[in-house]
C-alpha positions as CSV (number, residue, x, y, z in Angstrom):
1,X,0.9,34.8,-8.9
2,X,0.2,32.8,-11.9
3,X,4.0,32.4,-12.8
4,X,4.6,31.4,-9.1
5,X,1.7,28.8,-9.5
6,X,3.0,27.5,-12.5
7,X,6.8,27.5,-11.2
8,X,5.5,25.2,-8.3
9,X,3.8,22.7,-10.8
10,X,7.2,22.4,-12.9
11,X,9.1,21.8,-9.8
12,X,6.5,19.1,-8.7
13,X,6.6,17.8,-11.9
14,X,10.3,17.3,-12.1
15,X,10.5,15.9,-8.4
16,X,7.7,13.2,-9.6
17,X,9.6,12.1,-12.6
18,X,12.9,12.1,-10.6
19,X,11.3,9.9,-8.0
20,X,9.9,7.7,-10.9
21,X,13.5,7.2,-12.2
22,X,15.0,6.7,-8.9
23,X,12.4,4.0,-7.9
24,X,11.7,2.1,-11.3
25,X,14.4,-0.4,-11.0
26,X,13.5,-1.1,-7.1
27,X,11.2,-3.9,-6.1
28,X,8.1,-3.7,-4.3
29,X,7.6,0.3,-5.3
30,X,4.6,-0.2,-7.5
31,X,2.5,2.3,-5.4
32,X,5.2,4.9,-5.4
33,X,5.7,4.3,-9.2
34,X,1.9,4.7,-9.8
35,X,1.7,7.8,-7.8
36,X,4.9,9.8,-9.3
37,X,3.7,8.7,-12.7
38,X,0.1,9.7,-12.7
39,X,0.8,12.8,-10.3
40,X,3.1,14.3,-12.9
41,X,0.6,13.5,-15.8
42,X,-2.1,15.3,-13.8
43,X,0.3,18.1,-13.0
44,X,1.3,18.5,-16.8
45,X,-2.4,18.7,-17.7
46,X,-3.0,21.3,-15.0
47,X,-0.2,23.5,-15.9
48,X,-1.0,23.6,-19.6
49,X,-4.6,24.5,-18.5
50,X,-3.4,27.4,-16.6
51,X,-0.7,28.8,-19.2
52,X,-2.9,28.2,-22.2
53,X,0.4,27.8,-23.8
54,X,0.6,24.1,-25.0
55,X,1.6,23.4,-28.7
56,X,1.6,20.3,-30.3
57,X,4.8,19.2,-31.6
58,X,4.7,15.6,-33.2
59,X,7.4,13.4,-33.3
60,X,8.0,10.5,-35.8
61,X,6.6,8.0,-33.4
62,X,2.9,8.8,-33.8
63,X,2.2,6.7,-36.6
64,X,4.2,3.5,-35.5
65,X,2.4,4.0,-31.8
66,X,-1.1,4.0,-33.6
67,X,-0.5,1.0,-35.9
68,X,0.9,-1.0,-33.0
69,X,-2.0,-0.2,-30.5
70,X,-4.7,-0.9,-33.3
71,X,-2.9,-4.6,-33.8
72,X,-2.9,-4.9,-30.2
73,X,-6.7,-3.8,-29.9
74,X,-7.9,-6.1,-32.6
75,X,-6.0,-9.1,-31.1
76,X,-8.6,-8.8,-28.3
77,X,-11.1,-10.6,-30.1
78,X,-9.0,-13.7,-30.7
79,X,-7.3,-13.9,-27.4
80,X,-7.5,-16.8,-25.4
81,X,-8.0,-14.4,-22.2
82,X,-9.5,-11.0,-23.2
83,X,-9.4,-9.6,-20.0
84,X,-5.8,-10.3,-20.0
85,X,-5.2,-8.6,-23.0
86,X,-6.9,-5.4,-22.1
87,X,-4.8,-5.4,-19.0
88,X,-1.9,-5.6,-20.9
89,X,-2.9,-3.0,-23.7
90,X,-3.4,-0.6,-20.7
91,X,-0.5,-1.4,-18.7
92,X,2.4,-2.4,-21.2
93,X,1.1,0.1,-24.1
94,X,-1.0,3.1,-23.2
95,X,0.9,3.5,-19.8
96,X,4.3,3.5,-21.2
97,X,3.1,6.1,-24.2
98,X,1.7,8.4,-21.9
99,X,4.5,8.2,-20.0
100,X,6.6,9.0,-22.8
101,X,4.4,12.0,-23.9
102,X,4.2,13.1,-20.5
103,X,8.4,13.4,-20.0
104,X,8.5,14.7,-23.8
105,X,6.1,17.8,-22.7
106,X,7.1,18.2,-19.2
107,X,10.9,19.2,-19.9
108,X,11.2,22.8,-20.6
109,X,15.1,23.2,-21.0
110,X,18.2,21.1,-21.0
111,X,18.6,21.6,-17.5
112,X,15.7,19.7,-16.6
113,X,16.8,17.0,-18.6
114,X,20.1,17.1,-16.8
115,X,18.6,16.9,-13.6
116,X,16.6,13.6,-14.4
117,X,19.8,11.9,-16.0
118,X,21.8,13.0,-12.7
119,X,19.0,11.1,-10.7
120,X,19.3,8.0,-12.9
121,X,23.1,8.2,-11.9
122,X,22.5,8.4,-8.2
123,X,19.7,5.5,-8.6
124,X,22.2,3.5,-10.2
125,X,24.6,4.2,-7.2
126,X,22.4,3.0,-4.7
127,X,21.5,0.3,-6.6
128,X,25.0,-0.9,-7.0
129,X,25.9,-0.4,-3.7
130,X,23.1,-2.8,-2.5
131,X,24.3,-5.5,-5.0
132,X,28.0,-5.2,-3.4
133,X,26.2,-5.6,0.2
134,X,23.9,-8.5,-1.3
135,X,26.6,-10.1,-2.9
136,X,29.1,-10.0,0.0
137,X,26.0,-11.0,2.5
138,X,25.7,-14.4,0.3
139,X,29.4,-15.1,0.2
140,X,29.3,-14.4,-3.6
141,X,32.9,-15.4,-5.5
142,X,34.2,-12.5,-7.9
143,X,35.2,-15.0,-10.5
144,X,32.8,-18.0,-9.7
145,X,29.1,-18.3,-10.0
146,X,28.2,-19.1,-6.4
147,X,25.5,-15.9,-6.1
148,X,24.1,-13.7,-8.6
149,X,23.5,-10.3,-7.3
150,X,20.4,-8.4,-8.7
151,X,20.6,-5.1,-6.4
152,X,17.2,-3.7,-5.3
153,X,15.2,-5.5,-7.9
154,X,15.7,-9.3,-8.0
155,X,18.6,-10.5,-5.4
156,X,19.7,-14.0,-6.6
157,X,18.3,-13.6,-10.0
158,X,20.3,-10.6,-11.6
159,X,18.5,-10.5,-14.8
160,X,16.6,-7.6,-14.6
161,X,19.8,-6.0,-12.6
162,X,21.7,-6.9,-15.7
163,X,19.3,-5.0,-18.4
164,X,19.1,-1.8,-15.8
165,X,23.1,-1.5,-16.0
166,X,22.9,-1.9,-19.5
167,X,20.7,1.1,-19.8
168,X,22.4,3.4,-17.6
169,X,26.1,2.6,-18.6
170,X,26.0,4.2,-22.0
171,X,24.5,7.4,-20.2
172,X,27.6,7.4,-18.1
173,X,30.0,6.4,-20.9
174,X,29.2,9.1,-23.4
175,X,28.7,11.8,-20.5
176,X,32.7,11.5,-20.2
177,X,33.0,12.6,-23.8
178,X,30.0,15.1,-24.0
179,X,30.0,16.6,-20.3
180,X,32.2,19.6,-19.8
181,X,33.0,19.8,-16.1
182,X,36.4,17.9,-15.4
183,X,35.1,17.3,-11.6
184,X,32.1,15.6,-12.9
185,X,34.0,13.3,-15.3
186,X,36.2,12.0,-12.5
187,X,32.9,11.3,-10.6
188,X,31.1,9.8,-13.5
189,X,34.3,7.5,-14.4
190,X,34.0,6.3,-10.8
191,X,30.3,5.8,-11.2
192,X,30.9,4.1,-14.5
193,X,33.4,1.5,-13.1
194,X,31.2,0.9,-9.8
195,X,28.1,-0.2,-12.3
196,X,30.3,-2.1,-14.5
197,X,31.4,-4.0,-11.3
198,X,27.7,-4.3,-10.0
199,X,26.8,-5.6,-13.7
200,X,29.4,-8.4,-13.6
201,X,28.5,-9.8,-10.4
202,X,25.0,-10.3,-12.1
203,X,26.7,-13.1,-14.1
204,X,24.0,-12.9,-16.9
205,X,25.0,-14.2,-19.9
206,X,22.5,-12.3,-22.0
207,X,23.7,-9.0,-20.5
208,X,27.1,-9.8,-21.1
209,X,26.4,-10.4,-24.9
210,X,24.5,-7.1,-24.8
211,X,27.2,-5.3,-23.2
212,X,29.8,-6.7,-25.7
213,X,28.0,-5.8,-28.7
214,X,27.3,-2.2,-27.3
215,X,30.8,-1.9,-26.7
216,X,31.8,-2.7,-30.7
217,X,28.9,-0.1,-31.4
218,X,30.8,2.5,-29.2
219,X,34.1,1.5,-30.9
220,X,32.5,1.8,-34.2
221,X,31.2,5.2,-33.4
222,X,34.5,6.5,-31.8
223,X,36.1,5.3,-34.9
224,X,34.0,7.3,-37.5
225,X,34.6,10.3,-35.0
226,X,38.4,9.8,-35.1
227,X,38.9,8.9,-31.8
228,X,40.8,6.0,-32.9
229,X,43.0,5.6,-29.9
230,X,39.9,5.1,-27.7
231,X,38.0,3.0,-29.9
232,X,40.8,0.5,-29.9
233,X,41.8,0.7,-26.4
234,X,38.1,-0.5,-26.0
235,X,38.2,-3.3,-28.3
236,X,41.4,-4.5,-26.5
237,X,39.6,-4.3,-23.3
238,X,36.7,-6.2,-24.6
239,X,38.8,-8.8,-26.2
240,X,40.8,-9.2,-22.8
241,X,37.6,-9.6,-20.7
242,X,36.2,-11.8,-23.4
243,X,39.0,-14.1,-23.0
244,X,39.2,-13.7,-19.2
245,X,35.1,-14.8,-18.8
246,X,35.6,-17.8,-21.1
247,X,38.8,-18.9,-19.1
248,X,37.5,-18.4,-15.6
249,X,33.9,-20.2,-17.0
250,X,31.8,-17.7,-16.0
251,X,29.2,-18.3,-18.6
252,X,27.9,-21.1,-16.4
253,X,26.2,-24.1,-18.2
254,X,27.4,-23.0,-21.6
255,X,30.6,-24.7,-20.7
256,X,29.2,-28.3,-20.2
257,X,25.8,-27.9,-22.0
258,X,25.9,-29.0,-25.5
259,X,23.7,-26.6,-27.7
260,X,21.7,-28.5,-30.6
261,X,23.0,-27.6,-34.1
262,X,20.2,-25.7,-36.3
263,X,19.4,-28.7,-38.4
264,X,19.0,-31.0,-35.0
265,X,16.9,-28.1,-33.5
266,X,14.5,-28.1,-36.4
267,X,14.1,-32.1,-36.0
268,X,14.0,-32.3,-32.5
269,X,10.4,-31.8,-30.7
270,X,10.4,-29.4,-27.7
271,X,10.5,-32.1,-24.9
272,X,13.8,-33.7,-26.7
273,X,15.5,-30.3,-26.2
274,X,14.4,-29.5,-23.0
275,X,15.2,-33.1,-21.6
276,X,14.3,-34.5,-18.3
277,X,16.0,-31.6,-15.9
278,X,16.5,-28.8,-18.2
279,X,18.7,-26.1,-17.4
280,X,17.5,-22.4,-18.1
281,X,19.2,-22.3,-21.6
282,X,17.5,-25.6,-22.6
283,X,14.0,-24.2,-21.3
284,X,14.6,-21.2,-23.4
285,X,15.1,-22.9,-26.3
286,X,12.4,-25.5,-26.0
287,X,10.0,-23.0,-25.2
288,X,11.2,-21.2,-28.4
289,X,10.3,-24.1,-30.2
290,X,7.0,-24.7,-29.1
291,X,6.1,-21.0,-29.5
292,X,7.6,-21.4,-33.4
293,X,5.8,-24.4,-34.2
294,X,2.5,-22.7,-33.2
295,X,3.1,-19.6,-35.2
296,X,3.9,-21.7,-38.1
297,X,0.6,-23.4,-37.9
298,X,-1.1,-19.8,-39.0
299,X,1.6,-16.8,-39.0
300,X,-0.8,-14.1,-39.1
301,X,-3.0,-15.5,-36.3
302,X,-2.8,-13.5,-33.2
303,X,-3.3,-15.3,-29.9
304,X,-3.6,-12.0,-28.0
305,X,-1.6,-9.2,-26.9
306,X,0.0,-10.1,-23.5
307,X,3.5,-11.5,-22.4
308,X,1.7,-14.3,-20.0
309,X,-0.7,-15.7,-22.9
310,X,1.8,-17.9,-24.2
311,X,1.8,-20.5,-21.1
312,X,-1.9,-20.3,-21.0
313,X,-2.1,-21.3,-24.5
314,X,0.3,-23.9,-25.1
315,X,1.1,-25.4,-21.6
316,X,0.0,-29.1,-21.5
317,X,0.6,-32.0,-19.2
318,X,3.5,-33.1,-21.7
319,X,5.3,-30.0,-21.4
320,X,4.3,-28.2,-18.4
321,X,7.5,-28.7,-16.4
322,X,9.5,-26.7,-18.8
323,X,6.9,-24.0,-20.0
324,X,7.1,-20.6,-18.3
325,X,4.0,-18.0,-18.7
326,X,6.4,-16.2,-20.9
327,X,8.1,-17.0,-24.0
328,X,11.5,-15.4,-23.0
329,X,11.9,-13.7,-26.4
330,X,10.3,-10.1,-27.0
331,X,10.3,-10.9,-30.9
332,X,9.2,-14.6,-31.0
333,X,6.5,-13.7,-28.2
334,X,5.1,-10.4,-30.2
335,X,5.0,-12.7,-33.2
336,X,3.1,-15.6,-31.3
337,X,0.8,-12.5,-29.6
338,X,0.2,-10.3,-33.1
339,X,1.2,-12.5,-35.8
340,X,3.7,-11.7,-38.2
341,X,2.0,-8.5,-39.1
342,X,2.5,-7.6,-35.6
343,X,6.0,-8.3,-35.5
344,X,6.6,-6.2,-38.5
345,X,4.9,-3.0,-37.0
346,X,6.5,-3.8,-33.7
347,X,10.1,-3.6,-35.7
348,X,9.0,-0.6,-37.7
349,X,8.5,1.1,-34.4
350,X,11.6,0.1,-32.6
351,X,13.7,0.6,-35.9
352,X,12.0,4.4,-36.1
353,X,13.2,4.8,-32.5
354,X,16.9,4.0,-33.6
355,X,17.0,6.0,-37.0
356,X,15.4,9.0,-35.5
357,X,18.2,9.1,-32.8
358,X,20.8,8.3,-35.9
359,X,19.6,11.4,-37.7
360,X,19.9,13.6,-34.7
361,X,23.3,12.2,-34.1
362,X,24.7,12.8,-37.7
363,X,23.3,16.7,-38.2
364,X,23.6,18.0,-34.2
365,X,25.9,20.5,-33.6
366,X,24.7,21.0,-29.7
367,X,26.6,18.6,-27.2
368,X,23.4,17.6,-25.2
369,X,21.5,16.9,-28.4
370,X,24.5,14.7,-29.5
371,X,24.9,13.3,-26.1
372,X,21.1,12.3,-25.8
373,X,21.1,10.7,-29.1
374,X,24.1,8.5,-28.9
375,X,23.3,7.6,-25.5
376,X,19.8,6.4,-26.4
377,X,21.1,4.5,-29.6
378,X,23.6,2.8,-27.6
379,X,21.1,2.0,-24.8
380,X,18.7,0.4,-27.4
381,X,20.9,-2.4,-28.8
382,X,21.5,-3.4,-25.1
383,X,18.0,-3.6,-24.4
384,X,16.7,-5.3,-27.7
385,X,19.5,-7.6,-27.1
386,X,18.9,-8.5,-23.8
387,X,15.1,-8.8,-25.0
388,X,16.0,-11.5,-27.6
389,X,16.8,-13.8,-24.5
390,X,13.8,-12.6,-22.2
391,X,10.4,-10.8,-22.2
392,X,11.9,-7.7,-20.6
393,X,9.6,-5.3,-22.8
394,X,7.3,-4.8,-20.0
395,X,6.8,-3.3,-16.4
396,X,9.5,-1.1,-14.7
397,X,12.3,-1.8,-17.7
398,X,9.6,-0.6,-20.5
399,X,8.6,2.6,-18.4
400,X,12.5,3.2,-17.7
401,X,13.1,2.7,-21.7
402,X,10.0,5.0,-22.4
403,X,11.1,7.8,-20.0
404,X,14.7,8.0,-21.5
405,X,13.1,8.1,-24.8
406,X,11.2,11.0,-23.8
407,X,13.9,12.9,-22.2
408,X,16.0,12.2,-24.9
409,X,13.2,13.5,-27.6
410,X,12.5,16.5,-25.8
411,X,16.0,17.6,-25.7
412,X,16.4,16.4,-29.4
413,X,13.4,17.3,-30.8
414,X,10.6,19.4,-28.9
415,X,13.2,22.2,-27.6
416,X,14.8,22.5,-30.9
417,X,11.6,22.7,-32.7
418,X,9.7,25.3,-30.2
419,X,13.1,27.2,-30.6
420,X,12.9,27.6,-34.3
421,X,8.8,28.3,-34.0
422,X,9.6,31.3,-31.4
423,X,12.3,32.7,-34.0
424,X,10.0,32.7,-36.9
425,X,7.0,34.4,-35.2
């Protein structure tokens, strides 16, 4: 009877996590998202309460998590809006970490991890198909920026949609090398092409840069694995596509916008950088300058954890026309919110994510471990490059990132450690 009850709980947790993966990139699904996330957490607690077989298997992430939480917590006392900082600590720090550990401990075997990844792929198909429909409906042009498709997330915007595709594409690509079924590989190749086309019609420069650097990383990995033909072919495709994008002027205002040199940028005021009618590029450059100037006054001063505190702190009558609530650069934003010490802890944390995956990639013999580690590393590269041009480390994108990290760490670390513990008994 107990075994049957536990089985139903396990299936319910997998269903909730699957629902969460599916709805995370979709706008206006906060209620479903919250229900799926917190139900899976409660069910996991109930499961271990019934079975009494919980074993804490630590990861290399506990110290960075604790350090970053503490630096964020102490920023409450200097925050310009303590209520906002407390809300952000809960919603953008504690909840994503809880989701990471829920996923990490919920996955009992590789089949469950495989199920969640397949749901990710199905979700990307639905998301992409809606992008095509939306693009066609708005008379979008394939080689001219008339309309930026944003799928089910941000129609007409595209930035979050582009980030989503750069998180899914690595898992699709590496599955072609590590999944065994030939039929599945054909379907995966078709889905990869669909995602690439859907990514293209977002026309997001940051996403294009991120995907380009991901491609270079992939080519480098393939070269080290002695898959030289695929490595060279991918680089040739990258060069050709880069030329095509430049030739067709698909980088929008980059073709007629003069970016100030670093020397000029340092000397110019934020208002001079923005100009009277700033483009999105000049707005970002101006906001970064405002944030850097504020940080330089006291590099160690935390203005309070929270992406939306930037606008509240610096906006005035002179700059209000180009200041957004967020600084549109996660790394500058973290430095503004938590000081240089906060940035260093943040870099330690995300660096640990990458290094752990790299170690498992180098030493693993198991296909699923290698697949999880290399897919996560490629995703991380795209994710953090996108975050250099936006404040995307929050909301649904951060939850998806932590969920994927939890899946990967369950496969790479916890299941391996658990097997060793059982073998040693």
